[in-house]
Structure formats: structure tokens, C-alpha cells
C-alpha positions in Angstrom: -39.8 101.8 16.2 -36.4 100.0 16.3 -33.5 101.4 18.3 -30.4 99.8 17.1 -26.9 101.1 17.5 -25.4 102.4 14.2 -22.2 100.8 13.0 -20.3 104.1 13.0 -20.6 107.0 15.4 -22.2 110.2 14.2 -19.9 113.0 13.1 -20.5 116.4 14.5 -22.0 119.0 12.2 -22.2 122.8 12.7 -25.5 124.1 14.0 -27.8 125.0 11.2 -31.4 125.6 10.5 -31.2 124.0 7.1 -32.4 120.5 6.6 -29.9 118.1 5.1 -30.7 115.1 2.9 -29.9 112.8 5.8 -32.3 114.7 8.1 -35.0 114.5 5.5 -34.6 110.7 5.5 -34.9 110.6 9.3 -38.0 112.8 9.1 -39.5 110.4 6.6 -38.7 107.4 8.8 -40.4 109.2 11.8 -43.5 109.9 9.7 -43.6 106.2 8.7 -43.2 105.2 12.4 -46.2 107.3 13.2 -48.4 105.4 10.7 -47.4 102.0 12.1 -49.6 102.4 15.2 -52.7 102.6 13.0 -51.5 99.7 10.8 -51.0 97.5 13.8 -54.3 98.6 15.4 -56.1 97.6 12.2 -54.2 94.3 11.9 -55.2 93.4 15.5 -58.8 93.0 14.3 -57.6 89.9 12.3 -54.7 88.5 14.3 -53.5 87.8 17.8 -50.7 90.0 19.1 -48.0 87.4 19.5 -48.5 85.8 16.0 -48.4 89.3 14.4 -45.2 90.3 16.3 -43.6 87.0 15.5 -44.4 87.3 11.8 -43.2 90.9 11.7 -39.8 90.2 13.2 -39.2 86.9 11.5 -39.6 88.7 8.2 -37.4 91.5 9.3 -34.7 89.1 10.6 -34.8 87.0 7.4 -34.5 90.2 5.3 -31.5 91.3 7.3 -29.9 87.8 7.1 -30.2 88.0 3.3 -28.6 91.4 3.2 -25.7 90.5 5.4 -25.4 86.8 4.5 -21.6 87.1 4.1 -21.1 88.9 7.4 -23.4 86.5 9.3 -20.9 83.7 8.7 -18.7 85.2 11.4 -21.4 85.3 14.0 -19.9 84.5 17.4 -21.2 83.4 20.8 -21.1 86.9 22.3 -23.1 88.4 19.5 -25.6 85.5 19.6 -26.1 86.0 23.4 -26.4 89.8 23.1 -28.8 89.6 20.2 -31.0 87.0 22.0 -31.1 89.2 25.2 -32.0 92.3 23.2 -34.5 90.3 21.1 -36.2 89.3 24.3 -36.7 92.9 25.3 -38.0 93.7 21.8 -40.4 90.8 22.1 -41.7 92.2 25.4 -41.9 95.7 24.1 -43.7 95.1 20.9 -45.7 92.2 22.2 -47.2 94.4 25.0 -47.6 97.4 22.7 -49.4 95.3 20.1 -51.6 93.7 22.7 -52.5 97.2 24.0 -53.5 98.3 20.5 -56.3 95.8 20.6 -58.2 98.0 23.0 -56.8 101.6 22.8 -56.5 104.0 20.0 -53.4 104.4 17.9 -53.0 108.0 19.1 -53.0 106.9 22.8 -50.5 104.2 22.0 -48.2 106.6 20.2 -48.0 109.0 23.1 -47.7 106.4 25.9 -45.0 104.5 24.0 -43.0 107.8 23.8 -42.6 107.5 27.6 -39.7 105.1 26.9 -37.4 108.2 26.4 -37.7 109.6 30.0 -37.8 106.1 31.4 -34.2 105.3 30.1 -32.5 107.5 32.8 -34.7 105.9 35.5 -33.7 102.4 34.4 -30.1 103.6 34.3 -30.4 104.7 37.9 -31.9 101.4 39.0 -29.6 99.1 36.9 -26.4 101.0 36.4 -26.6 103.3 39.5 -26.1 106.3 37.2 -27.8 109.4 38.5 -30.0 111.1 35.9 -29.3 114.7 34.8 -31.6 117.3 36.4 -33.2 117.8 33.0 -34.1 114.1 32.9 -36.0 114.5 36.2 -37.9 117.5 34.8 -38.7 115.5 31.7 -39.9 112.6 33.8 -42.2 114.8 35.8 -43.7 116.4 32.7 -44.2 113.0 31.0 -45.8 111.6 34.1 -48.2 114.5 34.3 -49.0 114.0 30.6 -49.7 110.3 31.2 -52.2 111.2 34.0 -54.1 113.5 31.6 -53.9 111.0 28.7 -54.8 107.8 30.6 -58.2 106.3 31.3 -61.5 106.4 29.3 -61.9 110.0 30.3 -58.9 112.4 30.4 -57.8 113.4 33.8 -58.4 110.1 35.5 -55.3 108.4 37.1 -56.6 104.9 36.5 -55.1 103.0 33.6 -57.1 100.6 31.4 -55.7 97.1 30.6 -54.6 98.3 27.2 -52.9 101.5 28.6 -51.1 99.5 31.3 -49.8 97.0 28.7 -48.6 99.9 26.5 -46.9 101.6 29.5 -45.1 98.3 30.3 -44.1 98.1 26.7 -42.4 101.5 27.1 -40.4 100.1 30.0 -39.3 97.1 27.9 -38.3 99.4 25.0 -36.2 101.5 27.5 -34.6 98.3 28.7 -33.8 97.5 25.1 -32.0 100.8 24.6 -29.9 100.2 27.7 -29.0 96.7 26.5 -28.0 98.0 23.1 -25.7 100.5 24.8 -24.3 97.7 27.0 -23.3 95.5 24.1 -22.5 98.3 21.6 -18.7 97.7 21.8 -17.0 94.5 20.8 -19.7 93.2 18.5 -20.7 93.7 14.9 -24.0 95.7 14.9 -25.2 94.1 11.7 -25.0 90.6 13.1 -26.4 91.5 16.4 -29.3 93.4 14.7 -30.2 90.3 12.6 -30.0 88.0 15.7 -32.2 90.3 17.8 -34.8 90.6 15.1 -35.0 86.8 14.6 -35.0 86.2 18.4 -37.9 88.6 18.9 -39.9 86.8 16.3 -39.0 83.3 17.7 -39.8 84.4 21.3 -43.2 85.7 20.1 -44.1 82.5 18.2 -42.9 80.3 21.1 -45.1 82.3 23.6 -48.3 81.7 21.6 -49.2 78.3 23.3 -48.4 79.7 26.7 -50.8 82.6 26.1 -53.4 80.3 24.6 -53.1 82.1 21.3 -53.7 80.1 18.1 -52.8 80.8 14.5 -55.4 83.2 13.1 -57.5 82.5 10.1 -55.9 83.7 7.0 -56.4 87.4 6.1 -54.6 89.5 3.6 -54.7 92.3 6.3 -52.4 90.7 8.8 -50.2 89.2 6.0 -49.6 92.4 4.2 -49.2 94.4 7.4 -46.8 91.9 9.0 -44.7 91.3 5.9 -44.7 95.0 5.0 -43.7 96.2 8.5 -41.0 93.5 8.7 -39.4 94.4 5.4 -39.7 98.1 6.3 -38.0 97.5 9.6 -34.9 96.1 7.8 -34.8 99.0 5.3 -35.4 101.6 8.0 -32.5 100.3 10.1 -30.1 100.6 7.1 -31.3 104.1 6.4 -30.9 105.1 10.1 -27.3 103.8 10.2 -26.5 105.7 7.0 -28.2 109.0 8.1 -26.8 109.0 11.7 -23.3 109.0 10.5 -23.7 112.8 9.9 -26.7 113.8 12.0 -25.9 114.6 15.6 -27.7 112.7 18.4 -29.5 115.8 19.6 -30.9 116.7 16.2 -31.9 113.1 15.6 -33.7 113.1 19.0 -35.7 116.2 18.0 -36.7 114.4 14.8 -37.5 111.1 16.5 -39.6 113.0 19.1 -42.1 113.7 16.3 -43.1 110.1 16.2 -46.1 110.4 18.6 -47.1 113.6 16.8 -47.3 111.9 13.5 -49.1 109.0 15.2 -51.6 111.4 16.6 -52.1 113.1 13.2 -52.7 109.7 11.5 -55.0 108.6 14.2 -56.9 111.9 13.9 -57.3 111.4 10.2 -58.5 107.8 10.9 -61.2 109.1 13.3 -59.5 109.2 16.7 -61.0 112.0 18.8 -59.1 112.4 22.0 -60.6 114.8 24.6 -58.9 118.2 25.0 -57.2 117.2 28.3 -55.9 114.0 26.7 -54.4 116.1 23.9 -52.8 118.3 26.5 -51.4 115.2 28.1 -49.9 114.1 24.8 -48.2 117.5 24.4 -46.8 117.3 28.0 -45.4 113.8 27.2 -43.8 115.2 24.0 -42.3 118.1 25.9 -41.0 115.7 28.6 -39.3 113.6 25.9 -37.5 116.6 24.5 -36.5 118.1 27.8 -35.2 114.8 29.1 -32.9 114.4 26.0 -31.9 118.0 25.1 -29.3 118.9 27.7 -27.1 121.3 25.9 -24.3 121.2 23.4 -22.3 118.8 25.6 -24.7 116.0 24.7 -24.2 116.7 21.0 -20.7 115.3 20.9 -20.3 112.0 19.0 
């Protein structure tokens, strides 16, 4: 999942139970995000985490550069620096998430990754000294309770396995990515910053391979198709998000995006994941915590 600021701010729409064309596009994107956990989990049987993340984001960045070739000519130093910093956060987030998927199920990864939403206000408190809303604290408490139930080889154990800990740290990095995007949202061209951050994430991943002792994997059509496919999909998804969120409010978009771990769990279930009942309850608590921490009333719905 990529979290990149749209070029234009969303325009407010009247409350309605109907589903617009733009919202249908966002639902489709969220369903696709849910499948990526299983795709990456499968690819990890044939590739190292850093190589796969590097391939995925180099392809995504190259696709974005081709699409915005004319705009990229005006790339400036501030955009280059902002993109590199955000790209480093993406590298950490997706690198750790991909590493975790070597040893945990796609369903577990989907729910633990969703913790990035309630983590954002916590990081804002630490970094920006911005006190979280009371609903954020409630969401954090629910999500943490859900993590306890979801974690470990047996639901209900507080201990985290290596894969679960890596995925939890990836959620922290993704939350940091969101804060960095907000920090640099003004005064830069989002298209140029998006391309730079994608390429930077890929370059950081490939550069880290020797440090981690990871070599280039033996050729397999699995990692090739998965990496190139996810890379191209990332570019197209970002364009679709920027288009759709011009008219879909942040609150409605949040409700749609919160379905990502649900779709991840459904796809994992179809693929054979069988989480214990308490683990499933933990996933539900995380999902509720995500929604509670973000839905704070109509005041948050303003563009």
C-alpha cells in the first residue's frame, strides 16, 4: 500500500449511502491491496526481501518517470531531498514487511500492518508534539489489544515472533512515511516527489543487499512477474487514487481503505490460512481501532 499525497485536495461531497464511481475505484484498489500480501508471501519462497522490494519499486519509479517525463525535467533540490527521505521510510516499511512475510501468514501481516493508522497520532505526539485526539487514544488501545490476541504462534500470547516483530516495525515506518508526506506536501510537485521516492526506495533496498548478506536470487518467473506486476500496479494505483480522492472525502476514503486487512484476511483464508478464533478477534479489534482512530466526526471531513 502506498500513501502519497494527491495533487489536489478532495472536494467535500454531501453525505450519501450511494457509492460513486470514484468510490468504486477506491474499493477496487483496496481489494487489490489485500491480495498483495499473499503475492509477496508467495514470492518470498523464491527471492530475498531486499531484492524483491528493490525490483518492485525500481519498476514503479521507472513507470512513473515515463508517465511524467516532461514534469520531471523541473525536479529541484527540495523535491529530491523530500523524495529521498520519504523513499527511505518506504524502504524500511516494505523491506521489514516483506521480510516478515517469509515466516508469518498473509492474514497476520495484513492485520499487523494496519496498525500504522493508530500509530500516526503517536508519532505526531513524539515528533511534532501534537496531542492526539481522544478517539485516537481509544483506537490505539483497541488496536494494541487486538495485536496481543493476534500475535504469537498461539493467539492470546503477548510474545511476538521475529516475523511479527518485523511487521510491527514496518507499520511504524509506514506511519513515519505518512507524517513525512504531510510535512513536505506543500511547496513541491507531488508527481515529481512520488517518482523520486519510489526510485529511492528501490535504490536503498538494492544497496542494502550486500550489508544484509543477501545475494541476487536464482531466476524464477514467480519473483519476476510478482515484482514487475506489483511495481506497475503501484504506479497505476497512485494515479487512480489521485483522481478518485479529488471528490471522495478523507473520512469516506478512510472507511474504504480500512478494508485492506479484511480483504487480506479473506484472500489468506481462501489460500489456506487458518487463524485461531482469538486471533480473528484480534484482527477485528485492530480494524475497529483503525476506524475509531480516524473517524472523529464531520469536522475531520473537511478538505
